[in-house]
N, C-alpha and C positions, 0 to 999 in steps of 0.2 A: 028458314032459320034465322033465331034471332040475331040481329046485329046490335053493336053498341060503337057508336064513334065517340072520340075522346079528343077534348080541346084542351090542348097544353096550356097552364097557366102563363099567361103573358099580362103584364100591366097594360101594355098596347102593343100593337104590331111594331113598333118602331122601339119599345122600351126594352124588351127581353129578346135578341134576335137569336140566341144560343138554344133555343128548342128548336126539335124537329116535330113536324105532324105526323100524327099516325103511328107513332112508336113508344116503345117505353125502352130505356136501357135497363137491361136484367144484371150486368154488371160491366165489368171494363171491356169486353171483348166481343159482346154478346148485346144483340137488340132484336125485339120481336114487334109484328105489328100487333096492334089492338082491336082493329076493326071488327072481328068476329068472337064473339062471347064465348062461343062454344069451345073455342079452341082452349079457353081456360077455365071451364067448367068442370075441375075436378080438383085434387088437393095440391098438386105440382102447379098448376095453373094459378090456382089462388095464391099460394105462396110467393111468385113471381113479383106480384105487385108490391109486396113489402119489401122483398130482395130488392128490388130497383131504389127503393129510399134508403135502404142502408148503402148501396152502390153510390150515392151521390154523396156520401162523406168518404169517397175516395177519390174525388174530383180535386184537381189542382185548384181551383177557384171557391172551393168549399174548406178545405182541410190543411192546405197549403200555403203557398208563398204569400197571396194577400192576408189570410187570417194571421200567418205568423206576424207579419208587419203590424196589423193593425192590433191584435191582442196581445203581443208579448214584445216586441222591438218599443212599442211605446212605452212599457213599463219599464221602472228604475231598476228592474233584475237584468234587463237585456240592453245591449247597445246593437246598433246596426251589424258591426263588424266587416267581414268581406274584405275588400281592397278600398282605400280610400276614395277612389275614383269611380268606383262602382256603385251607383246610388239603388240598383235593385228598382229602377224606375219610380220609388217614391220612400222607400225607406230609411233614405236621409230625413226626409219632412218629418216621417213619424217619428223617427228617435228623438227629433228636436221639439216634437209638438207644435210644428209650424204648419201643419198641413191644411188645405182649403178644401171647399166643398165639392173641387173635381177630383178629390182623391181616388186614385183608380183601388187600394185596396179597400176603400169603404165602399165602394161600389159594387166591387166583386163579392164582397161578402154579401151585401144586402140582395143581389140578384140570387146569389146560389142559394141561401137560404130561402128565397120564396121559388125558386125552382123544385127544391127540396119539399116543401109545403104543398107545390102542387101534386107532388108525386104522391104524398100522403092523402091529398084529397082526391086523386084518382083512386087509391087504394080504398078508400072510405065510402067511395060512390059505387064502385064495382062488385065489393065483395060479398054486400046483402043479395046480389044477383046471381052469385053461383052456386044455385040450388043443390048442383051434384058433389061440391065440395063439403067436407065432412062439417057439421055446425059447429062443433067446438073449435074446431082449427081454425074456422073464420073467425069466431070471436076472439081467440087469442091474437090472430091477426090483426083486426081491427084495432085491439088494445095496444099491440107493436106501434101501429102508425098514429095513433092516438099519443102515446107517448114520444114519439120521433117528431111530431108535431110540436107539441109543446116544448121539446127541447129546441127545435129551431126558433120558436119564437122568443124562449128565454135568450137565446144568442141576441137577437134582434133588439129587444128590449133592454137589455144590457148597453148594446152599444149604441142606439138609437133614439130611444125613450119610445113614445108612442109611434105606432106605426100601423098600417094597414092591417086589418083582421080580415082574413081570406078564409073562410071556413066551408066553403064548397067550391066545387068547379064552376066558373061563372059561362053565362050565357054571353057571346060575344054581342048580342043586339039587345041586351037589356040595361036599361037607364042605371036601375038600380044596382046592378053588378058592376056596373064601369064606376060608379061612385064607392062600391065597396072595395076595388081596387086601386084606387087613386085617392081617398079619404084618409089620413090617419086617424087613428084611434089614440085616446090618452093612455100613457103607461099603466094606470090602474087598470083599465078597462082592457090591456093586453095582459097583464098578472091574473086578471078574473078568468080570461080565457083559456092561459096556461092551467090553472089550478082546476078547470071545469073538465078540459082534456086530461088531466093526471088523473082526477077524480073516476073517469072513465077508463082510464086505462088501470088502474090499481083494481078495478073490477073483473077486468078480463083477463090479465095476466097472470101466469103461474109464477112460484118460485124458481128462484134460478135452480136450485137442485131437481126440479122435475125436468130440465130439459137433458137432451141427450148429449154426451159428450161434444159431439159436432155443433151444437146449436147453443154453446156457452154464450156466446157473443152477442144473444138476442136480448132485447128487452124485459126485464124482468117486473115482478111486484115490488121487490127490493130496489130497484131503479127508479120506479114510479115513486116509491115512499122517499127516496134519497133525494130526489130532484126535487119533489114538494117539499122537503125540507129545506133545501138550498134557495128555492122561490119565497118561502116564508122568512128565510136569515135575511133578503133584500128586502124585504118590507117591513124587517123588524117586528115582524109576529113571534116573538121569542117562546110563548108557549107553545103556538104550534110546531115550532121548530123542534123543540123536546119532543111533543107528540110523536112527530112524526118519525123523528130519529130511532125512536124508542120501537118503531114497526119495521125499523131496517134489520132483519133478523136473519141468521143463517150465513154471516160473514165473520171474519176475523182479522186482526193484524197478523202480516206475513212477517215472521221474524227475522227476514232479510232484506232490509230495504233496496239493495242494490239489484237482486235477482228479478224484482218487479219488472224492472224495464227492459228485461231481455227476453229473450224467446221462453226459457223456461217459465217464466212470471205472467206470461199472457193468460188471462180470464183466470188467476190465481184465486184464493179463497177471501183474498181483500179487494178483488175486483168487481165493481157493481155496474160498471157501464164502461166500455170502451170500444174504441175503432178498432176493427182488426185489419192488420196487414198481413198480405201474402205475398212473399217476394218469389216463390216458386213459379213454374211455367204451368199453366198461364199464371202471369204475376197479377195480382189484384190487391196491390199495396196503395198506398197513399201517393199520388202522382209527386214526384220531386220533395216529398218531405223529408226525407235525408239527406237527399242531394244537396239540398238549399241551405243546410245547416253544417253539412262535413265539413272537415278542415280543410282550409284553402291553401293552396301554393305547392311549392316542389315538397313531395312526398304525402301530400294530403288527398283527398278524395272528394271535395264536395266545393261549395260556393261560398262559405264561410260567413252565413248571414245569421243574424240573431244570436249573438254572443254573450256569455254571462258579464256582467257588469262587476267593476270593482266594488261597488255597493253593495252587490248580492254576495261577493265574496266575503266582504267584511262582516255580514250579518251573520255567517257561521260560527258558533262557539267553539273553542278548542274541543278537539274529540268527536266532533259531530260526524257519524259515519256517511250522512248523506252529502255531504261536501262532494266528495270523491266519486260518489254513486251518480251526482248531476253535474258535475263539470268536467270535462276532458281538459286537461292541461297539457299545454306544449311540452316536449321534451321528456313524455312521459309513456310507461307500457300497458297498454289497455289489458282487461281481463282475460282477452282471446289472444294475447301475444302481440297484436299488432302496435307498432312502435309509432308515435308521434313525433316527428323530427322537430329539431329546433328552426327548421327551415320554412315552417309552415307559418301564413301570414298573422294570425292572430293569436293572442297566449293563453285562451280558452275559448272551449265551443261547447254546446248542449249534450250532454251525454245522454240525455232521453230520448234523441231522436236516430241515436246511433244502431245500424245493422251490422252484427258480426258476420253475417253468413252471406248477406248481399249489400255489401259496402257500397260498391260503387254502382248499384240498381238504380233506375228511374222509380220503379216501383218496389219497395223491400217489406220485411215481415216486421220493420219497426209501428207498434200501435201507438194509439194516443189515449190515455188513461184520462177519463172525463170525470169519473165518480168512484170516490175510492171509500172503502170502510174508515179509513184513518180519519178522511174530512168528516164524514158522519161524527164519529168522537169529538172533532173540534169544534163543527157547528154546533153540537150539543152543549159543550164545556161553555162556548161562547154565549149560548143563550142562557143557560143556568146562570152565567155570571150577572147576565145584563138583568134577570130576574131576583137578582139580591141573593142566590143562593150559591156563593162563591167557595163555600167549602166543600159541595158536593163537585164544583166544576175542577177543581183542581187535582183530583186524582185523574180525572181524563186527560187533562193536560199532559200531566207525569206518565201516561200510558205510552204517549207518542214519544215524547223525549228519550223514556226508556229503552225504547226500539231504535232510537238513533244513537246510542250508547252513551247519554247525557243523564247525569244526575236530576235529581227532583228540583221543581222552580223554587227559588227563593220569594217568590212573589204571593202575597198575602192579602192586601188590599184588594178591594173590586177595581179599582183604577190599575194597580199595578198588574192585576192577572189579567185584564184587559188587555194591556199592552203586551204581555207575555202569548196571550193567545193569538193576538194578530201576527207578533214575529214569528211563533210557532207555523203558522198558516203559509208565512212566505218561505221558510225554508224547508218547509214539509212537500210543498205543492208547487216549488219553482219549477218555471216550464211547463205548467198544465195549464196556460190559458186563465188563471184566477187573478194573478197579482194587480195588475191595472183595474180590476173590477173592485178588487178588494179596497184598494187606496181610494176611491171615488165612493162608494158605499160606506165606509167608516171616517170619512172625512180626513183622510190622512193625507191627502194626494199633493196639496202645495207644497207641505213641510218636507215631505218625503223627496219630490222630485227636485225640490232645492239643492238638496244633497247630494243630489246625482249632476247638479248643473243643468237642469232644465226647468224653464218658467211653467207650472202649470196655471193657466187661466181660469179661475173660477167662474163659473157662471156660463162657461164656453166648454171647456175641455172634458167637461164631465161627460159628454157625448160625442160622437162622431158626426160628422156632416150626413144628412140625408144626400142622396146622391142629386147633383144637378139634373140631370135626365130625367128622374122621377118628378122632380119639383116642378120643370117646364112641363111635363105632359100632365101633370094634375090641374094645371091651367085654373089655378087659384083654391083649388079643392083642399090643398095641404100646402103648409109653409114650412121654411128650413128652421133647423135648431138655431139657437141665438149664437150669434157670434161669427157665421159663415156667410 
């Protein structure tokens, strides 16, 4: 019987200690042996390898407390929150932008994404060998793995700049593979790798409409085009942004902004790619995602971290429907009848992390919407404006404003429309893990953080530190980001 032994991705035996040998996590409650390929040489077996990649996004280290700290609490949209004396291990220094190269959230995010990349590489290595599984299914699954690997590398390059490109399962005795694991590539090389993966994903993936109802959370062709447009946006390849946004078809702006972030709005017509949480037994939600951000104190239900800032509150125009859909206010009653008493510790909380049915659960039905059609519209508007086609950009901006209950923009010039689009991205995508990176890519960071009472050090804070543990293990093959 044909056997295959799988080496879990490890930068070194000392660097990643959270991976176990010879099994693959399928979901939050089940693990399976992967020593015998014949156990997987069928349609269901083939699917488990990609299900395992999606499962990684439910982990505490991937999508929960560390990631919330790194990508949200650092921004001017959020404060640490919680009790003054509860630092959340490092959320206070993240909030103040005073973290160093030993920051645990930066390390856990780095490690978690490489764990996920390893799962992608496992799937891409094994799927071609499963000759008894349907060929079309295997092609689609490989497209999903390529999309998810690109998604994780996009997270890494935004956070750290150039990082190691691990494009296959490493051989532990290979010097070349050791160098691959421990040598940072340039940001340009990482972006090129992401674009290559997305091109392969686009060729292999179906449209969202082709998926069955119970598979709507899977990566689709539209998701790959949308992510590629976003990758183009970060590189200021404006015409490519427009071209790829035009290829994101079959989606529409949902009429009710608030409902998108409730159970009824999961994977709706606006949703392009989101991480699916399930609170029912067996629970397969994002570990601690809702609990760590829920209202804290008497009458509350959570830890109270990642609270909306006064700066964000001030950014909403009068009558903007998105404000009350994004922010839970102390002393109010929520859509499901839950009262938020005046005894909770913080005046505001993140509504987009709220779960009505499983409010007290460690794993809830709250989803993270990472790509929405509204963002595609705003990306296209931004790119058109940068290309000098401001008149074509304005109606797209107004489309998003109108859904929010606002009138048309008064901006006319390219400079004013640029500012209006940036502001619209802020209030439209608040608490969807974009704001910090938007400030960096648009050059607004220093001024924006000053308004929020924080000091953003140019030449340093654009990137987070590479984990010290990795730098030490690389033994000179990789260097730390500037300023750490």
